[in-house]
N, C-alpha and C positions, 0 to 999 in steps of 0.2 A: 644559202641554198636549202632546199627542202627535198625530202625523199618522195619519189613517185613510184607507184606500182603500175605496171603496164602489161597488157596482153595483146598479141597480134599474130599475124601469119606471115611466113616467109614466101618467097616467090614459088617455092616448091610445094606450098600448101601446108607446111608444118606449123602446128600451134606452138607459140613461144610465150613464156611469162618471165617477168623479172622486175627488178627495181633499178632506179636511176636517180642520181642526185642532179637537180636542175633548179633554175630560177623560176620556171613556170612550166605548165603543162604543154604549151606550144613549143617550148624548147625541146621537150622530150619527143614530141611528134616529129620534129625536124631531124633529131638525132637518130630516131628509129628508121626513118625513110632513107637516110644516108647508109644505114646498115642493110638495106634491102628488106626491111620489115614493114608490113602494112599494119599500122596501129588500129586495134579494135576498141581498146579501153585504156584510158590513162586517168588515174585518180591519185590525189595527194594523200599521203599517210599522215593524217593530223594527230594520230594518237601516239605514234612512235617517237621516242626521244633519244637523242644521241647520248645523253648522259643519264645513267640510271638514277642518280640522285634527283635530277629534275623530274623524272617520271614518278618517283616515290613521293615527292613533296610538292607536286604541281597543285595549283589552286583550283578548286572547283568553281564552276561558273554559277553564281548565285543570282537570286532575284535582284539583289542590290547592284550587281554588275550590269544586268540588263537595264535597270532603271537609269544608271549613269550613262550607259550607251545611248539611250533614247534622249536623255536630257542634253548631252553633248551634241548629238545629231541635230536636234532642234535648234540649238544655239548657233551651230555652224551654218546649217542650210538657210536659216532665217536671215543670216547676214549677207546672203547673196552668193555664197560659194556653191559650186556645182556639186552634184551627187558624188562623182568620182573623186574629186578633190577632198570632199568631206570624209569619205571612207579611207582615203590615203592618210589624212590627218589622224583619224581615229585609230588606225592600225599602228601608227607610230607612237601614240601617246598612251595606249592601253597597257597597264602594268601586268595583267594576267596573260602569261605567255600562250596558254591554250586559246584564250579569247582573241589574242593578237593574230594567231594563225587563221582562225575562223574568219575574222574581218579581212585578212589578206586574201583569202580564197574568194570571199564575196567581192572584194575590190577587182580581182582578176576577171570574175564572171561578169560584173557590170561593165568592165572595159570592153568585153566581147559582145555587148549588146543585150545581155540577160537583164531582166528587170530585177529590182532589189528584192521584191517579195519572192520571186522565183529562186533567187540566190539564197534567201533565208530558208526556203523549204529543204535545202540540202542539209540543214543543221537544225532539224526539228527538236532534237534533244536539248538544244541550247535556247532557241527562240520559241516561246509558247505559241499555240495556234492563234490566240487572240491577237498577238503582235503581227504575225504573218498576214492574217486577214485584214487587219487595220491598215497595214502598209499597202496592201493591194488596193484597198478602198481609197487611200490617199493618193496613190499613183493615178487612179482613174479620175478622181475629182480634182487633181492638181493641188491638193492641200496637204502634202506630205509633212511639211514643217509643223502644221497645226496638229496633225495626227500624232506626230512624235512627241509633241508637248503633252498631249492628252495621255499618251501611253506612259510617259515619264511620271506623271502624277499618279497614274493607276498603279504602276509597279512600286513607286515610293510608298504609297499607302499599304500595299500588299506587304512590302518589306517591314514597314512599321508594325503591322499586326503580327507578322512572324516573329519579330524581335520581342514583342510583348509576351507572346506565348512561351518562347524559349526562356525569357527572363523569369517568367512566373514559375517555371519548372526547376530552375537552378537551386533555389533555396530549399524546397522540399526534398530534392534528390540528395543534397549535401547532408541534411538532417537524417535521412534514412541511412545513408552510408555510414555516418558517424555512429548512429545507434547500433548498427550491426558490428562495427569495429569494436566499440566499447563492450558490447555483449560478448563478443568472441574472446576478447582479452580477459574479461572477468570469468568466463566459463572455463577457458583452457589453462590460464595461468594463475589467476588469483584464487578461485574457489578450491582447486586441489591443494594449494599451499596451506589451507586451514585444516585439511583433513587429518594430517599427522598430529597436529596439536589437539584436535578433538579426540582422536584415538587414544592419546596418552592419558587422557582423563576419563576414559571409558564412557564417553558420551555417545548415546545412540543418535544417529543422524535422523532428522525428520524426513518424511516421505518426499516433500518438495526438494529438499537438499539432495537426496539420493537420486531423484529423477534428473535434476540439473547436472549433477556430477556425472551420471551415466551419459547424458547428452553431450557434455564436454569431452568425455573420453572418446565418444564416437567421432566427434569433429576432429579431435587430435589424431586418431588412428586412421581415419578414412577421409581426410580432407581432400585428397586427390580425386576420390570417387565423387564426393559431393561437388567439387569444382567442375569435374567433367560432366556431371548431371546438369548443372546450371548452364554450362556452355552448350550442352546438347539441347536443352529446352529453348535457349535463345535461338539456336540454329534452326530448330524445327518450327519455332514461332515465325521466324523470318520467312522460311519456306512456305508456311501456311498463308501468311498475309501477302506473299508474292503471287499467289494464285488469285484469280478474279473472285471465286467463291469465298475464299478465305478473307480477302480484303473487304468484301461486301458484308460478311458476318461481323468482322471486327469493327468496321465503321458504323454498322447498325447498333452494335453494343455500346459504342462511345456516345451515341445520341441518347441512350436511355440511362446513362450513369447519373446518379444524383449530383447536382451542382454542375459537374463537368459537362453533362448532356445539354443543359441550358446554354452554357457558354459556346459549345460546339454549334448549336442551332443559330445562335446570334452571329457567329463567325460566318456560317453558311449564308445567312440572310444578307449580311454586309457584303460578302464577296459576290453573291448573285446580283444584288442591286447595282453595285459599282461596275461590274463587268458588263451587264446588260445595258446600263445607261450609257456607258462609254461607246459601245458598239452602235446603239441606236442613234446617238448624237452624231455619229460619223456616217449615217445614211445606210447602214446595213439592215436588211429586212429582219423582222422579228423571228422568223423561222430559222434563218441562217445564224442569227445572233444566239438563239437558244441552243442550237446544235454545237456551237463553239463553247458556250457557257457550261454545257454538260461536261466538256473535257477538262475544264479548269477549276471545277468546284473543290477538288481535293478530298472529297468524301464519296466513296462509291455508292453508298446507300442514298445520299441526296441526289446524286447524278441519275440513279435508276428511277427515282420518283419524278424527277424533272423530265426524264425520257418518256415516262408514262403520260405525263401531262401534255407533252408535245403532240402526242397522237390526238388528244382532244382539241388542241389549238389548231391543228391542221384540218380538223373536221368542221371548224368554224364555231367552236364553243367559246371563243374569246380567250383571253389570257388569265384573267383573275379566277374564273370558276375552276378550270383544271388545276391550277396551282394551289387553290384552297384545299383540294382533296389530298395533297401531299402530307398535311399535318406537320410541315416543317416550318413554314413561314408564318409569322405572327399576324393576327387580324389587321393590325394597322398597315402592314406591308400590302396585304391583299386589297385593302380598301384604297390605298394609294394607286395601285395598279388599275383597279376598277375605275377610279375617277380619271386617271390618265387615259384610259381607253375611251371614255365618254367625251372627254374634252380635247382629245388629240394631242395631249402633251405628256405622253407616257415617258418619253426620254427625260424630260425635265423633272417630273415627279420622282422618277427612279433615282435621279442624281441627288435630289434632296433627301430621299430615303437612305441612300448610300452614306451621305454625310452624317445623318442621324444615327444609323446603326454602326458606323465606324466608332463614334463616341460611346455608343452602348457597349460595344465589344470591350473597349478599354475599361469602362466601369465594371463590366461583368468579370473581366480577368482580375482586376484589383479585389473585387468582392470574393472571388474564388480563392485568392491567395490568403485573404483574411480568415476564411473558413477552414482551409486545408492546413495551414501552419499550426494552429492550436491542436488540431486532431493528431498531427504527426508528433508534436511535442508531448501530448498525452500518451501516445503509443510508446515513445522513447522512455517516458517516465515509468510506464507500466512494465516494460521489458527490463530496464535497469533496476527498477524497484524490486521486481520479483527476484532477481539474482542477489541483490543486497539483502533481502529478507531471508533468502536461503542460507546466506552466510550468518546473518544475525540470529536466527532461531537456535542453532546449535550453541552459539555463544551464551544465550540466555540459559539454556539447559546446563551448560558447563558452570555458569555462575551459581545456579541453584544447587548443582552437585557440590561445589566448593563450600557453600553455606552449610550443607549438611555435615 
């Protein structure tokens, strides 16, 4: 059973609201009418969990989950099984409980005669715009199985790139965390331990040692303030990028970073080519396709520039010329689009470009790792080396003092 929220009116005209456990929304409607209540709204509570532990540890619906859904959907439907039976099978075998409930709701909606794309629109936070529009296109053309196969390939590539990016960030983050932990231990615990020994020999501490010692004392005494300041900065940063203006500035900044900026541009190019080619191959018009591409780029600055280009495309300037003014996409990509426009094979050339730039992204990420890791190691060596020197300098002075 699931929990449903309802609102309605009694025979006397009074507004009533409440919740009810039932197998389906139709069961709630029947139960309310028996109570003399005319139902106005009945909706399933997909977020509430009966067990707090389930709510705390529920799995997030990721790109990988959507890719698996599309792949399984294609396999089942292409074997001749009906849409309703397909959804019934998928809801039973899906391991993610939250996704299972969403598919169950879609199953109920489709049983009532609602189209699959319409049912998906109720869960826009789960299903991307590109998938909803592609499913709608597949329903009209009668090629839903083919569309789902194409979407599965699209999201599998998207998931692969996301995993590459996450994997590239793991090692540098671990190195940075270790460097801060080692530095903190040396400053707070190791360095002060030598001070008493130096003092007993009347050794005057060098300026670098005194500065680091004072810094260590500040960390030791006011660690909670420092920790609070770090947490506060993280909170305000998240609030800042949570706004459109903040996200736009941050995404623009990422595009202009050394090394990382080039990788971000290649990722944007790959995503643009892959998404646009997928939609054009399914028969969606260039204007409608670009409007959806804008929503799935994942970079507000790139999306804004494509939006500006869209105005020129609508005016009849073609596709290549307006996109070339964005300064985001490389000349090869623009040339491929221009050739595609002239030959009428824009979808095929974009698909070829997507495959090329998918490989370019992987190469660029590996190159970025090879450049970033030595820089981080040098940073670690500089930080730890400075602290070690601060300990070693007074020891040399003490040795000279003993020689006298």
